[in-house]
C-alpha positions as CSV (number, residue, x, y, z in Angstrom):
1,M,8.3,27.9,-14.0
2,S,5.3,26.6,-12.0
3,P,2.9,23.8,-12.9
4,G,-0.2,25.2,-14.7
5,S,1.7,27.3,-17.2
6,G,1.4,24.0,-19.2
7,G,1.4,24.4,-23.0
8,Q,3.6,27.5,-22.8
9,A,6.0,25.7,-20.5
10,L,6.4,22.9,-23.0
11,Q,7.0,25.4,-25.8
12,D,9.6,27.1,-23.7
13,T,11.5,23.9,-22.9
14,M,11.6,22.9,-26.5
15,T,13.6,26.0,-27.3
16,T,16.2,25.5,-24.6
17,S,19.6,23.8,-24.8
18,H,18.6,21.1,-22.3
19,D,18.9,17.5,-23.4
20,Y,15.4,16.7,-22.0
21,D,12.2,18.5,-21.0
22,L,11.8,16.1,-18.1
23,F,14.1,13.6,-16.4
24,V,12.4,11.2,-14.1
25,I,14.4,9.4,-11.4
26,G,12.7,6.1,-10.4
27,A,10.8,3.8,-12.7
28,G,8.1,2.7,-10.3
29,S,4.3,3.2,-10.8
30,G,4.4,7.0,-10.4
31,G,7.6,7.6,-12.3
32,V,6.7,5.4,-15.3
33,R,3.3,7.0,-15.5
34,A,4.7,10.6,-15.4
35,A,7.3,9.7,-18.0
36,R,5.1,8.0,-20.5
37,I,2.2,10.5,-20.2
38,S,4.6,13.5,-20.5
39,G,6.1,11.8,-23.5
40,S,2.7,11.3,-25.1
41,Y,2.2,15.1,-24.8
42,G,5.3,15.7,-26.9
43,A,7.8,16.3,-24.2
44,R,11.4,14.9,-24.5
45,V,11.6,12.5,-21.5
46,A,14.2,10.3,-20.0
47,I,13.9,8.0,-16.9
48,A,16.5,6.3,-14.8
49,E,16.2,3.1,-12.8
50,G,19.0,1.1,-11.2
51,K,16.8,-1.9,-10.3
52,A,13.9,-3.7,-11.9
53,L,11.2,-1.7,-13.6
54,G,7.9,-1.3,-11.8
55,G,9.3,-0.2,-8.4
56,T,8.1,-1.6,-5.1
57,C,4.5,-2.4,-6.2
58,V,5.5,-4.7,-9.0
59,N,8.6,-6.3,-7.6
60,A,8.3,-6.3,-3.8
61,G,4.8,-5.0,-2.9
62,C,1.3,-5.1,-4.2
63,I,1.5,-7.7,-7.0
64,P,3.7,-10.4,-5.4
65,K,2.1,-9.9,-2.0
66,K,-1.4,-10.4,-3.5
67,L,-0.2,-13.6,-5.3
68,L,1.2,-15.0,-2.0
69,Y,-2.1,-13.9,-0.3
70,Y,-4.0,-16.0,-2.9
71,A,-1.7,-19.0,-2.3
72,S,-2.1,-18.8,1.5
73,H,-5.8,-18.8,1.4
74,F,-6.2,-22.1,-0.4
75,H,-5.7,-24.2,2.8
76,E,-9.0,-22.8,4.1
77,D,-10.7,-23.3,0.8
78,F,-9.8,-26.9,0.8
79,E,-11.1,-27.3,4.4
80,D,-14.3,-25.4,3.5
81,A,-15.0,-27.7,0.6
82,A,-15.7,-30.6,2.9
83,G,-19.0,-29.0,3.9
84,Y,-20.0,-28.9,0.3
85,G,-19.5,-32.6,-0.3
86,W,-15.9,-32.6,-1.5
87,G,-14.0,-35.4,0.1
88,A,-10.5,-34.9,-1.3
89,S,-7.8,-33.9,1.2
90,A,-5.7,-30.8,0.7
91,P,-2.8,-31.5,-1.7
92,D,0.8,-30.8,-0.7
93,F,2.1,-27.2,-1.0
94,D,5.3,-26.5,-2.8
95,W,6.8,-23.1,-2.0
96,P,9.5,-23.1,-4.7
97,T,6.8,-23.6,-7.4
98,L,4.9,-20.6,-6.0
99,I,8.0,-18.4,-6.0
100,R,9.1,-19.6,-9.4
101,N,5.7,-18.8,-10.9
102,K,5.5,-15.5,-9.1
103,D,8.9,-14.5,-10.4
104,K,7.8,-15.4,-14.0
105,E,4.8,-13.1,-13.6
106,I,6.9,-10.2,-12.2
107,E,9.4,-10.6,-15.1
108,R,6.4,-10.4,-17.5
109,L,5.3,-7.1,-15.9
110,N,8.9,-5.7,-16.0
111,G,8.8,-6.3,-19.7
112,I,5.4,-4.5,-20.1
113,Y,6.8,-1.5,-18.2
114,G,9.8,-1.4,-20.6
115,R,7.5,-1.5,-23.6
116,L,5.3,1.2,-22.3
117,L,8.2,3.5,-21.9
118,S,9.6,2.7,-25.3
119,N,6.3,3.2,-27.1
120,A,6.0,6.6,-25.5
121,G,9.4,7.6,-26.8
122,V,11.0,7.7,-23.3
123,E,14.7,7.1,-23.1
124,L,15.6,4.6,-20.4
125,F,18.8,4.9,-18.4
126,R,19.7,1.7,-16.5
127,G,21.7,2.8,-13.5
128,H,21.8,4.9,-10.3
129,A,20.8,8.5,-10.9
130,K,22.1,11.5,-8.8
131,V,21.0,15.1,-9.0
132,V,24.1,17.2,-9.4
133,G,22.5,20.6,-10.2
134,P,19.1,22.2,-10.6
135,H,19.0,21.0,-14.2
136,E,21.6,18.2,-14.2
137,V,21.5,14.5,-13.5
138,E,24.3,12.1,-13.4
139,V,23.7,8.4,-14.2
140,D,26.7,6.2,-13.5
141,G,29.1,8.9,-14.6
142,R,27.1,10.2,-17.6
143,R,25.7,13.8,-17.1
144,V,22.6,15.1,-18.9
145,S,20.6,18.2,-18.5
146,A,16.8,18.6,-18.2
147,A,14.4,21.6,-17.9
148,R,12.7,19.7,-15.0
149,I,13.7,16.8,-12.8
150,L,11.1,14.6,-11.2
151,V,12.1,12.4,-8.1
152,A,9.9,9.3,-7.9
153,T,12.1,7.0,-6.0
154,G,9.5,5.6,-3.6
155,G,10.4,4.1,-0.2
156,K,12.2,1.2,1.5
157,P,11.7,-0.8,4.6
158,R,12.8,0.8,7.9
159,L,15.1,-1.3,10.1
160,P,15.2,-1.0,13.9
161,D,18.3,-0.1,15.7
162,I,18.6,-3.2,17.9
163,P,21.2,-5.8,18.6
164,G,21.2,-8.6,16.0
165,K,19.0,-6.8,13.4
166,A,21.1,-8.3,10.6
167,L,19.6,-11.6,11.5
168,G,16.1,-10.4,10.5
169,I,14.4,-9.9,7.2
170,T,12.0,-7.3,5.7
171,S,9.2,-7.7,3.2
172,D,11.8,-7.4,0.4
173,E,13.5,-10.6,1.4
174,A,10.2,-12.4,2.3
175,F,9.4,-12.8,-1.4
176,H,12.6,-14.8,-2.0
177,L,12.9,-17.1,1.0
178,P,14.2,-20.6,0.1
179,K,11.3,-22.2,2.0
180,V,8.4,-21.4,4.2
181,P,9.6,-20.9,7.8
182,K,7.8,-23.0,10.5
183,R,7.9,-20.3,13.1
184,V,7.8,-16.6,12.4
185,V,7.9,-13.5,14.6
186,I,6.8,-10.3,12.9
187,S,7.5,-6.9,14.5
188,G,4.9,-4.3,13.5
189,G,1.2,-3.6,13.3
190,G,0.6,-2.0,10.0
191,Y,-0.4,-3.1,6.5
192,I,2.6,-5.2,5.7
193,S,2.8,-6.9,9.1
194,V,-0.8,-8.1,9.2
195,E,-0.7,-9.1,5.5
196,F,2.4,-11.3,6.0
197,A,1.0,-12.6,9.3
198,G,-1.9,-14.0,7.3
199,I,0.3,-15.3,4.5
200,F,2.7,-17.2,6.7
201,N,-0.1,-18.4,8.9
202,G,-2.1,-19.6,5.9
203,L,1.0,-21.5,4.6
204,G,1.3,-23.4,7.9
205,A,3.7,-21.4,10.0
206,E,3.3,-20.5,13.7
207,V,3.1,-16.7,13.6
208,T,3.6,-14.3,16.5
209,L,2.8,-10.6,15.7
210,A,4.5,-8.1,18.1
211,V,2.6,-4.8,17.9
212,R,4.1,-1.7,19.4
213,G,0.6,-0.2,20.4
214,L,-2.5,-1.6,21.8
215,H,-4.2,-2.3,18.4
216,L,-3.3,-3.1,14.8
217,L,-3.4,-0.7,11.9
218,N,-3.0,2.7,13.4
219,G,-5.2,5.3,11.6
220,F,-8.0,2.8,10.7
221,D,-11.4,2.8,12.3
222,D,-11.2,1.4,15.8
223,D,-14.0,-1.1,15.3
224,I,-12.3,-2.4,12.2
225,R,-9.0,-2.7,14.1
226,T,-10.5,-4.6,17.0
227,F,-12.6,-6.9,14.8
228,L,-9.6,-7.8,12.6
229,S,-7.5,-8.7,15.7
230,E,-10.3,-11.0,17.0
231,E,-10.6,-12.8,13.6
232,M,-6.8,-13.2,13.2
233,R,-6.6,-14.7,16.7
234,K,-9.3,-17.2,15.7
235,K,-7.0,-18.3,12.8
236,G,-4.2,-18.9,15.2
237,V,-2.1,-15.8,15.0
238,D,-0.5,-14.9,18.3
239,I,-0.9,-11.1,18.7
240,R,1.3,-9.5,21.4
241,S,0.3,-5.9,22.1
242,N,2.4,-3.1,23.5
243,T,5.7,-4.7,22.6
244,Q,8.1,-5.2,19.7
245,V,11.3,-7.1,18.9
246,S,14.2,-5.7,20.9
247,R,17.0,-8.3,20.2
248,L,17.9,-11.2,17.9
249,E,20.4,-13.9,18.5
250,R,21.4,-17.1,16.7
251,R,21.3,-20.2,18.8
252,E,23.6,-23.1,18.4
253,N,20.8,-25.2,16.9
254,G,20.4,-22.6,14.2
255,A,17.1,-21.2,15.5
256,L,16.6,-17.5,16.3
257,R,16.2,-16.3,19.9
258,V,13.8,-13.4,19.6
259,E,13.6,-11.1,22.6
260,L,10.6,-8.7,23.0
261,Q,10.5,-5.5,24.9
262,D,8.1,-7.0,27.4
263,G,10.9,-9.4,28.4
264,S,9.5,-12.5,26.8
265,E,11.5,-14.7,24.5
266,I,10.4,-16.7,21.4
267,E,12.3,-19.3,19.4
268,A,11.7,-18.8,15.7
269,D,13.1,-19.7,12.3
270,T,12.5,-16.2,10.9
271,A,12.1,-12.8,12.3
272,M,10.6,-10.1,10.1
273,F,10.6,-6.4,10.6
274,A,7.6,-4.6,9.2
275,I,7.8,-1.4,11.3
276,G,7.3,1.1,8.5
277,R,9.0,2.5,5.4
278,V,11.2,5.5,4.8
279,P,11.7,7.6,1.7
280,N,14.3,6.3,-0.7
281,V,16.5,9.4,-1.0
282,E,20.0,8.0,0.0
283,G,22.6,8.9,-2.6
284,L,20.3,11.2,-4.7
285,G,22.2,14.4,-3.9
286,L,19.1,16.3,-3.2
287,E,20.2,18.3,-0.2
288,D,23.5,19.2,-2.0
289,V,21.5,21.1,-4.6
290,G,19.2,22.8,-2.1
291,V,16.2,20.5,-2.0
292,K,14.7,20.6,1.5
293,L,13.9,17.3,3.2
294,G,11.5,16.6,6.1
295,P,11.5,14.1,8.9
296,Q,13.0,10.7,7.9
297,G,14.0,12.1,4.5
298,T,10.6,13.0,3.0
299,V,11.0,15.3,0.1
300,I,9.0,18.5,0.9
301,V,6.8,19.7,-1.9
302,D,4.0,22.3,-2.4
303,D,0.6,21.6,-3.8
304,G,2.1,21.5,-7.2
305,F,4.7,18.8,-6.2
306,Q,7.4,21.4,-6.6
307,T,10.4,21.2,-4.2
308,S,12.4,24.1,-2.7
309,V,14.3,24.1,-6.0
310,K,11.9,25.3,-8.7
311,S,13.1,22.9,-11.4
312,I,12.8,19.8,-9.2
313,Y,9.6,18.0,-8.4
314,A,8.7,14.9,-6.5
315,I,5.7,12.5,-6.3
316,G,4.7,9.2,-4.7
317,D,5.9,7.6,-1.5
318,V,9.0,9.7,-1.4
319,I,6.9,12.8,-0.4
320,G,5.3,11.0,2.5
321,R,1.6,11.8,1.8
322,M,-0.3,8.6,1.0
323,A,1.9,5.6,0.3
324,L,-0.5,3.9,-2.2
325,T,0.2,3.0,-5.8
326,P,-2.9,4.5,-7.3
327,V,-2.2,7.8,-5.4
328,A,1.3,8.0,-7.0
329,I,-0.2,7.3,-10.4
330,A,-2.8,10.0,-9.8
331,E,-0.1,12.5,-8.7
332,A,1.9,11.6,-11.8
333,M,-1.1,12.3,-14.1
334,A,-1.9,15.6,-12.4
335,L,1.7,16.8,-12.7
336,S,2.1,15.7,-16.3
337,R,-1.0,17.5,-17.4
338,A,0.0,20.6,-15.5
339,L,3.5,20.7,-16.9
340,F,2.8,19.8,-20.5
341,K,-0.9,20.2,-21.2
342,N,-1.8,23.5,-19.7
343,E,-4.2,22.0,-17.2
344,P,-4.6,23.3,-13.6
345,L,-2.9,21.0,-11.1
346,K,-5.5,19.6,-8.7
347,M,-4.9,16.5,-6.6
348,D,-7.8,15.5,-4.3
349,Y,-6.8,13.3,-1.4
350,S,-10.3,13.0,0.1
351,N,-12.2,9.7,0.0
352,I,-9.4,7.6,-1.4
353,P,-10.3,4.0,-0.8
354,T,-7.8,1.4,0.3
355,A,-7.7,-2.3,1.0
356,V,-5.6,-4.4,3.4
357,F,-5.1,-8.0,2.3
358,S,-5.2,-9.3,5.8
359,Q,-7.1,-12.5,6.5
360,P,-9.9,-11.6,6.6
361,S,-9.4,-8.6,4.3
362,I,-10.2,-5.0,4.9
363,G,-11.8,-2.4,2.6
364,T,-12.3,1.2,3.7
365,V,-13.1,4.6,2.3
366,G,-13.8,7.9,3.9
367,L,-13.6,9.0,7.6
368,T,-13.1,6.8,10.6
369,E,-15.7,7.2,13.4
370,A,-13.2,9.2,15.4
371,Q,-12.6,11.6,12.5
372,A,-16.3,11.9,11.8
373,R,-17.2,12.8,15.4
374,E,-14.4,15.4,15.4
375,Q,-15.7,17.0,12.2
376,C,-19.5,16.7,12.7
377,E,-21.8,17.6,15.6
378,K,-23.8,14.4,15.4
379,V,-22.9,11.1,13.6
380,D,-25.2,8.1,13.0
381,V,-23.2,4.8,13.1
382,Y,-24.5,1.7,11.4
383,V,-22.8,-1.6,12.1
384,S,-23.6,-5.1,11.0
385,T,-21.7,-8.3,12.0
386,F,-22.7,-11.6,10.4
387,R,-21.6,-15.0,9.3
388,P,-21.3,-15.1,5.5
389,L,-23.6,-17.5,3.7
390,R,-20.6,-19.5,2.5
391,H,-19.8,-20.5,6.1
392,T,-23.2,-21.8,6.9
393,L,-22.1,-25.1,5.2
394,S,-18.3,-24.8,5.6
395,G,-18.6,-24.7,9.4
396,R,-16.0,-21.9,9.7
397,Q,-16.7,-19.4,12.4
398,E,-15.2,-16.4,10.6
399,K,-17.5,-13.4,10.6
400,T,-17.8,-10.3,8.4
401,M,-18.3,-6.8,9.7
402,M,-19.6,-3.7,7.9
403,K,-19.8,-0.1,9.1
404,I,-21.3,3.1,7.7
405,L,-20.9,6.6,9.2
406,V,-23.4,9.3,8.4
407,N,-23.5,13.0,9.1
408,K,-26.8,13.4,10.9
409,A,-27.2,17.0,9.9
410,N,-27.3,16.4,6.1
411,D,-27.6,12.6,5.7
412,K,-24.2,12.5,3.8
413,V,-22.3,9.2,4.1
414,L,-18.9,10.0,5.6
415,G,-17.3,6.6,5.7
416,V,-17.8,2.9,4.7
417,H,-15.7,0.2,6.3
418,M,-15.6,-3.6,5.9
419,V,-13.8,-6.6,7.2
420,G,-14.5,-9.8,5.3
421,P,-14.0,-11.7,2.0
422,D,-13.6,-9.5,-1.1
423,A,-13.7,-6.3,1.0
424,G,-11.5,-4.4,-1.5
425,E,-13.7,-5.4,-4.4
426,I,-16.9,-4.4,-2.6
427,I,-15.6,-1.1,-1.2
428,Q,-14.3,0.1,-4.6
429,G,-17.8,0.7,-5.9
430,F,-18.9,2.5,-2.7
431,A,-15.9,4.8,-3.1
432,V,-17.5,6.1,-6.2
433,A,-20.7,6.8,-4.2
434,L,-18.8,8.7,-1.6
435,K,-16.9,10.7,-4.2
436,C,-20.3,11.7,-5.6
437,G,-21.5,12.8,-2.2
438,A,-24.1,10.0,-1.7
439,T,-26.5,10.2,1.2
440,K,-27.8,7.4,3.4
441,A,-31.2,7.8,1.9
442,Q,-29.7,7.0,-1.5
443,F,-28.0,4.0,-0.1
444,D,-31.4,2.9,1.3
445,A,-33.1,3.5,-2.0
446,T,-30.6,1.2,-3.8
447,V,-31.8,-2.3,-4.4
448,G,-29.3,-4.9,-3.1
449,I,-28.0,-7.9,-5.0
450,H,-29.2,-11.1,-3.2
451,P,-27.7,-13.2,-1.8
452,T,-24.4,-11.3,-1.4
453,S,-22.5,-9.7,1.5
454,A,-22.4,-6.4,-0.3
455,E,-26.2,-6.0,-0.1
456,E,-25.8,-5.5,3.6
457,L,-24.4,-2.0,2.9
458,V,-27.7,-0.9,1.4
459,T,-30.0,-2.7,3.9
460,M,-28.8,-1.3,7.2
461,R,-31.7,0.7,8.6
462,E,-31.2,1.3,12.3
463,P,-28.2,3.2,13.6
464,L,-26.6,2.4,16.9
465,P,-27.9,4.2,20.0
466,D,-26.8,7.8,19.9
467,A,-24.4,7.6,22.9
468,P,-20.7,8.1,23.3
469,R,-18.7,4.9,22.5
470,S,-15.2,4.1,23.8
């Protein structure tokens, strides 16, 4: 039965002999949302999770990463305070205190997720779940049946196939290190690598970032990528392009010998792999029941999140579309409404904003310049680079960059990009504008809030010269 038959679908499942109307595998952001919303619609729902509730985002992703990001930025705040008359030197930093307090907050969030499920009448199975039939799930030896099964198991860090890889860590282990390493080599150029490069650098480590390509953050606007690299280098991060870690060895003094593909060697205390994530499908039994998987194990679904087996669905990182927590939650909401509330299933992936908590941070929504030029005949490009007001007294040389892309044919704003403090907070509001189809004229007609960095996005008047840019 396809999504969209909704209310009738729910009525049909209630008359079957199945134990549940929906069985969700994976209690991360998407799985928990699907379970509790479906339960609120009257469906009989169960969910299985073998690890901590909340998935990657709560336990080894968004939340703990942002807390470490905050912690790492204080060293600059203390330095900047001197320009404002504060004479106290920076206090000592204690990593165990940070990790202890972080763990306490994560434990609190785990509890909230448990209560959300309980309050929605969702039965929680604590253990590893495996699909053993189109309507059957086994959790640590116990078999139950469900009219529909939803796979929401997320992803996990990918490891390279290199000698000595067991000596390295991933972002999962980075949240539980016994102390801050003094020298870190990070392999990768995506979200996780640049974020942890900033975190470790901010906490006093010497950081080397080995990037496989020429630039960081593949898929982002080229000006943003280049600008971020320059700012990170200002802060002392050693970015090595066109290379990655090829071998790890433990030296007699306990240090790691890190060999890069370009033949160079670095001595480090910690080597971290942040070279991407893969769908977490191992041991789920999906292929055994006929569910088709794509490259690297992505679960193949149609526009209704239905797999090749009609009764089995999948959402979130495991389907390999957009690995963002709010996207998984939106997919969960759309599917739950379609299955159990008779609403058409519609998931719009256009103009989804995102932030990278690099240092400085990135906020972005809409098309990159390359994408805009591919889709439109003529594109106006507005760029502003400036030193934030805060740093006129702090003395810091960090700069902010903002960029707007406009379709010259109809004045519609196609993309808004920013590198600088609070970029994510600023771009969130502009994402609403793009979702509403705002034009550059409407941006220009908006009165800015002064003095803020955000006002720059409504005061840029002159586009760059209309000429091809490399």
